[in-house]
C-alpha positions in Angstrom: 0.0 0.0 0.0 1.5 3.3 -1.0 2.3 6.1 1.5 -0.1 8.4 -0.3 -3.0 6.1 0.3 -2.0 5.5 3.9 -1.9 9.3 4.6 -5.2 9.7 2.8 -6.9 7.0 5.0 -5.4 8.6 8.1 -6.7 12.0 7.3 -10.2 10.6 6.6 -10.1 8.7 9.8 -9.0 11.7 11.7 -11.9 13.8 10.3 -14.4 11.0 11.2 -13.1 10.6 14.7 -13.1 14.3 15.4 -16.7 14.6 14.2 -17.9 11.5 16.2 -16.1 12.6 19.3 -18.0 15.9 19.5 -21.3 14.4 20.6 -23.1 17.7 20.8 -22.2 18.6 17.2 -23.2 15.1 16.2 -26.6 15.3 17.8 -27.3 18.8 16.3 -26.2 17.7 12.9 -28.7 14.8 12.9 -31.5 16.4 14.9 -31.8 19.6 12.9 -32.9 18.1 9.6 -35.2 15.7 11.4 -37.0 18.4 13.4 -37.4 20.7 10.4 -38.6 17.9 8.1 -41.1 16.8 10.8 -42.3 20.4 11.2 -43.1 21.0 7.5 -44.4 17.4 7.1 -46.9 17.9 9.9 -47.9 21.3 8.7 -48.8 20.1 5.3 -50.7 16.9 6.2 -48.3 14.5 7.9 -48.6 10.9 6.9 -52.3 11.1 6.1 -53.4 9.3 9.2 -54.5 12.5 11.0 -57.6 13.9 9.2 -58.2 16.7 11.7 -58.0 20.3 10.4 -57.1 23.6 12.1 -60.3 25.4 12.9 -60.8 29.0 11.6 -61.8 31.4 14.4 -64.8 33.3 13.2 -67.0 35.8 15.1 -70.8 35.6 14.6 -72.8 38.8 14.9 -76.5 38.0 14.8 -78.3 41.4 14.7 -81.5 39.8 13.4 -82.2 37.1 16.1 -84.8 35.4 13.9 -85.5 31.7 13.8 -83.7 31.6 10.4 -80.6 33.4 11.5 -80.4 31.4 14.7 -80.7 28.1 12.7 -77.9 29.2 10.3 -75.7 30.2 13.3 -76.3 26.8 14.8 -75.4 25.1 11.6 -72.1 27.1 11.3 -71.2 26.1 14.8 -71.3 22.4 13.8 -68.7 23.0 11.0 -65.5 21.2 11.9 -63.5 23.8 10.0 -64.9 26.8 11.9 -64.6 27.9 15.5 -67.5 30.3 15.8 -67.7 32.9 18.6 -70.8 35.0 19.2 -69.9 38.7 19.6 -71.3 42.2 19.2 -70.3 44.0 16.0 -68.0 46.4 17.8 -66.1 43.6 19.6 -65.9 41.5 16.4 -64.4 44.4 14.4 -61.9 45.1 17.1 -60.7 41.5 17.4 -60.4 41.1 13.6 -58.5 44.4 13.4 -56.1 43.2 16.1 -55.6 39.9 14.4 -57.2 37.9 17.2 -59.9 36.5 14.8 -59.6 35.6 11.1 -63.1 36.9 10.2 -66.6 37.9 11.4 -70.0 37.3 9.8 -72.6 40.0 10.5 -76.3 39.1 9.9 -78.3 42.3 9.5 -81.7 43.1 11.0 -84.6 41.8 8.9 -82.5 39.0 7.4 -84.9 36.2 8.5 -87.9 38.0 6.9 -86.2 39.1 3.7 -84.0 36.2 2.7 -86.7 33.7 1.8 -88.6 36.4 -0.3 -85.3 37.3 -2.0 -85.1 33.9 -3.7 -87.5 35.1 -6.4 -86.4 38.7 -6.9 -83.3 40.4 -8.2 -83.2 43.3 -5.8 -83.9 44.0 -2.2 -81.7 41.2 -0.9 -80.4 41.4 2.7 -76.7 42.3 2.8 -74.5 40.1 5.0 -71.1 41.6 5.9 -68.0 39.4 6.1 -65.3 41.2 8.0 -61.9 39.6 7.5 -58.2 40.1 8.4 -56.5 41.1 5.1 -53.4 39.1 6.0 -55.5 36.0 6.1 -57.6 36.5 3.1 -57.3 32.9 2.1 -60.0 32.1 4.6 -62.5 34.4 2.9 -63.6 32.0 0.1 -63.8 29.1 2.6 -66.2 31.1 4.8 -68.2 32.3 1.8 -68.7 28.8 0.6 -69.8 27.4 4.0 -72.1 30.4 4.6 -73.7 30.1 1.2 -74.3 26.4 1.7 -76.0 26.8 5.1 -78.1 29.8 4.1 -79.4 28.1 0.9 -80.2 24.9 2.9 -82.2 26.8 5.6 -84.0 29.2 3.2 -85.1 26.6 0.7 -86.2 24.3 3.6 -88.8 26.9 4.4 -90.2 26.7 0.9 -89.7 23.1 -0.3 -90.6 21.0 2.7 -93.7 20.0 4.6 -95.2 22.9 6.6 -93.3 25.5 4.5 -94.3 29.1 4.6 -97.3 29.6 2.3 -97.1 33.4 2.9 -93.6 33.5 1.4 -94.8 31.7 -1.7 -97.9 34.0 -2.0 -95.6 37.0 -1.8 -93.3 35.5 -4.4 -96.3 34.9 -6.7 -97.3 38.5 -6.4 -93.8 39.7 -7.1 -93.5 37.5 -10.3 -96.9 38.6 -11.6 -96.1 42.3 -11.0 -92.5 42.1 -12.4 -91.9 44.4 -15.3 -88.6 42.7 -16.2 -89.9 39.2 -17.0 -91.1 38.2 -20.4 -94.5 36.5 -20.7 -93.1 33.0 -21.1 -90.8 33.3 -18.0 -93.5 34.8 -15.9 -95.9 31.9 -16.8 -93.3 29.3 -16.0 -92.5 30.8 -12.6 -96.1 31.2 -11.8 -96.7 27.5 -12.6 -93.7 26.6 -10.5 -94.7 28.6 -7.5 -98.3 27.4 -7.6 -97.0 23.9 -7.7 -94.8 24.7 -4.6 -97.9 26.1 -2.9 -99.9 22.9 -3.5 -97.0 20.9 -2.4 -96.8 22.7 0.9 -100.5 22.2 1.6 -100.2 18.4 1.3 -99.9 16.4 4.5 -96.3 15.9 5.6 -96.7 12.1 5.5 -97.3 12.3 1.8 -94.2 14.2 1.0 -90.7 12.8 0.4 -87.9 13.6 2.9 -85.5 15.1 0.4 -85.6 18.9 -0.1 -85.6 21.0 -3.3 -83.2 23.6 -4.4 -83.5 27.4 -4.4 -83.5 29.5 -7.6 -80.9 32.2 -6.7 -78.8 33.3 -3.8 -81.0 35.0 -1.2 -78.4 37.5 -0.1 -75.4 39.6 -1.1 -72.0 39.3 0.5 -69.9 42.4 1.1 -66.3 41.8 1.8 -64.7 44.4 4.1 -61.0 44.3 4.9 -60.5 45.4 8.5 -57.2 47.0 9.6 -56.2 50.3 11.1 -53.4 50.8 8.6 -53.9 52.1 5.0 -53.9 48.6 3.5 -52.3 45.2 4.0 -48.8 44.9 2.6 -47.4 41.3 2.6 -43.9 42.7 2.4 -44.3 44.1 5.9 -44.7 40.6 7.3 -41.9 39.1 5.2 -39.4 41.9 6.2 -40.4 41.3 9.9 -39.7 37.6 9.6 -36.4 37.9 7.7 -35.2 40.7 10.0 -35.8 38.5 13.0 -34.0 35.5 11.5 -30.9 37.2 10.3 -30.5 39.5 13.3 -30.6 36.3 15.4 -27.9 34.8 13.3 -25.8 38.0 13.8 -26.3 37.6 17.6 -25.2 34.0 17.4 -22.1 35.1 15.4 -21.3 37.6 18.2 -21.5 34.8 20.7 -19.2 32.6 18.7 -16.7 35.5 18.5 -16.9 35.7 22.3 -16.1 32.0 22.5 -13.1 32.4 20.2 -11.8 35.3 22.4 -12.0 33.1 25.4 -10.2 30.2 23.7 -7.5 32.4 22.5 -6.7 33.7 26.0 -8.2 37.2 25.6 -10.4 36.7 28.6 -7.4 35.8 30.7 -5.8 39.2 29.9 -9.1 41.0 30.6 -9.4 39.3 34.0 -6.1 40.9 34.9 -7.7 44.3 34.4 -9.9 45.9 37.1 -13.2 45.0 35.3 -16.1 43.2 36.7 -17.9 40.3 35.0 -21.0 42.5 34.6 -19.0 45.1 32.7 -17.3 42.6 30.4 -20.5 40.8 29.4 -22.7 43.9 29.6 -20.5 45.7 27.1 -20.8 42.8 24.7 -24.6 42.8 25.0 -24.7 46.6 24.4 -22.5 46.4 21.4 -24.5 43.6 19.8 -27.8 45.3 20.6 -26.6 48.5 18.8 -25.5 46.5 15.8 -28.9 44.8 15.7 -30.7 48.1 15.8 -28.5 49.4 12.9 -29.3 46.3 10.8 -33.0 46.6 11.6 -33.0 50.3 10.7 -31.4 49.7 7.3 -33.7 46.8 6.5 -36.8 48.8 7.2 -35.5 51.8 5.4 -35.1 49.7 2.3 -38.5 48.2 2.9 -40.0 51.7 3.1 -38.3 53.1 0.0 -38.7 50.1 -2.4 -41.6 48.1 -1.0 -43.9 50.8 0.6 -43.7 49.3 4.1 -45.0 51.9 6.5 -45.1 52.2 10.3 -48.9 52.7 10.3 -49.2 52.2 14.0 -47.2 53.7 16.9 -43.7 54.8 16.0 -42.7 54.6 19.7 -44.2 51.1 19.8 -42.1 50.1 16.8 -38.9 51.5 18.5 -39.8 49.6 21.7 -40.3 46.3 19.9 -37.1 46.9 17.9 -35.0 47.6 21.1 -36.5 44.6 23.0 -35.8 42.2 20.1 -32.3 43.6 19.7 -31.6 42.8 23.4 -33.1 39.4 22.9 -30.8 38.7 20.0 -27.8 39.9 21.9 -28.5 37.8 25.0 -29.3 34.8 22.9 -25.8 34.9 21.4 -24.4 35.4 24.8 -26.2 32.4 26.2 -25.1 30.2 23.3 -21.5 31.2 23.8 -21.8 30.3 27.5 -23.3 26.8 27.0 -21.0 26.0 24.0 -18.0 23.9 24.6 -16.2 24.4 21.3 -16.6 26.7 18.3 -17.8 23.9 16.0 -20.3 22.6 18.5 -21.5 26.1 19.3 -22.1 26.9 15.6 -24.1 23.7 15.2 -26.1 24.4 18.3 -26.7 28.0 17.3 -28.0 27.0 13.8 -30.4 24.5 15.4 -31.6 27.1 18.0 -32.2 29.9 15.5 -34.0 27.7 13.0 -36.3 26.4 15.7 -37.0 29.9 17.1 -37.6 31.3 13.6 -39.7 28.4 12.4 -42.0 28.4 15.4 -42.1 32.2 15.5 -43.9 32.5 12.2 -41.0 34.2 10.4 -41.1 31.7 7.5 -44.8 30.8 7.4 -47.5 32.9 9.2 -48.6 31.3 12.4 -52.2 31.1 11.4 -51.5 28.2 9.0 -50.0 26.1 11.8 -52.1 23.3 13.3 -54.1 24.5 16.3 -51.8 22.7 18.8 -48.7 24.3 17.2 -50.3 27.8 17.4 -50.6 27.3 21.1 -47.0 26.2 21.4 -45.7 29.2 19.4 -47.1 31.6 22.0 -44.2 30.5 24.3 -41.6 31.3 21.7 -40.0 34.8 21.9 -39.6 35.2 18.2 -43.4 34.9 17.8 -43.8 38.1 19.8 -41.1 39.8 17.8 -42.8 39.1 14.5 -46.3 39.9 15.9 -45.0 43.1 17.5 -43.4 44.4 14.2 -46.6 43.4 12.3 -48.7 45.3 14.8 -46.7 48.5 14.5 -46.5 48.4 10.7 -49.3 47.2 8.5 -51.8 46.5 11.3 -51.5 50.1 12.5 -52.2 49.4 16.1 -51.6 51.8 19.0 -48.7 51.7 21.5 -50.6 49.6 23.9 -50.5 46.7 21.4 -46.7 46.7 21.7 -46.5 46.4 25.4 -47.1 42.7 25.7 -44.5 41.8 23.0 -42.0 44.1 24.5 -42.5 42.7 28.0 -42.3 39.1 26.9 -39.1 39.6 24.8 -37.5 41.5 27.7 -38.4 38.7 30.0 -36.8 36.1 27.7 -33.7 38.4 27.3 -33.3 38.6 31.1 -33.6 34.8 31.4 -31.0 34.3 28.7 -28.6 36.8 30.3 -28.9 35.0 33.7 -28.2 31.6 32.1 -25.2 33.1 30.4 -23.7 34.5 33.6 -24.4 31.3 35.4 -22.9 29.0 32.8 -20.1 31.1 31.5 -16.7 29.5 32.1 -14.5 32.4 33.4 -11.5 30.3 34.0 -11.2 28.6 30.6 -8.7 30.0 28.1 
């Protein structure tokens, strides 16, 4: 065997032994792709064995209170894809505006009386409002379809079933006979149909089949109203928030790795000889990283404002507060990773895993509302979720300063926790 081949084998063996000896890097290298693959797989259907769906939270505003509207509301409550919540119109609008609900359905007064009559006329139909969050507009056609289905079922049941309303048919007959827009042939056909329906309704229920007929036209109009305080929904606002969170976290991690290199190269030993406390040494690192994060965030949002029309439609002070809180979070995250890392290679692997998980669960890649219901609840405990939500609230949602207080408080709490872990675990004696 040649000396070249022997050296080649030795080098390969050395690389393998070095990799396998670092158990933390090994676990991260294997665990990261598994967790990410499992996340996306579960989000888009899993293995097909779980047929459950994430329910869409929808407010129901019944201003009519008729038997018909109550029956439709009850039918919507049985839908497995909807999570209906009865609210007043003002409360529904506020919760949709704040992003707490995807949409709200408003049944107007007089709906129960007018909807059955509107089956046979082209005007005077009751107008239902569908208030929806413009960032989640994909739910609008779903709700429209389910609403149309249940309204048509309930309205036509009043006409084409035993004990149906003869008064409604009589009114429809009068409308058809007096209509100036129908030609003679169409008028005669409709009169024949309605008279047949009237005779059908007067028959005993036992003589009638159990299946129900179909209506002739939609008995309502649907007005779509996008609800947000800001001027309009800009999808770039959310994408810039998510990507800012991701790459500033990577910057914080890089700062932590640099700190670890400084310790391994003996720089900390020289600093320990100076009259500086641990708080000063680590605090200065956090402050510097925080300032760098704020510079990055400012530049990113300046570009977003100039080229993509992203605006701070909400509180400017709230935006600054969210930005500062997240910058501190990124800085302390890097500090904590440096403290728990044993080697540069292992720390880099651990940091990539940590950032990917935080960004993934925080809704930076994919909006949280498309997550399964259980994962949406889990994401509420992830600090990056509050960073993305806080930036969204202060930009396209256009919310007031009060909406920034909770994200700021939660991120500062996590930053304090990470800082305490870093101080506790930091190896001050290692070179």
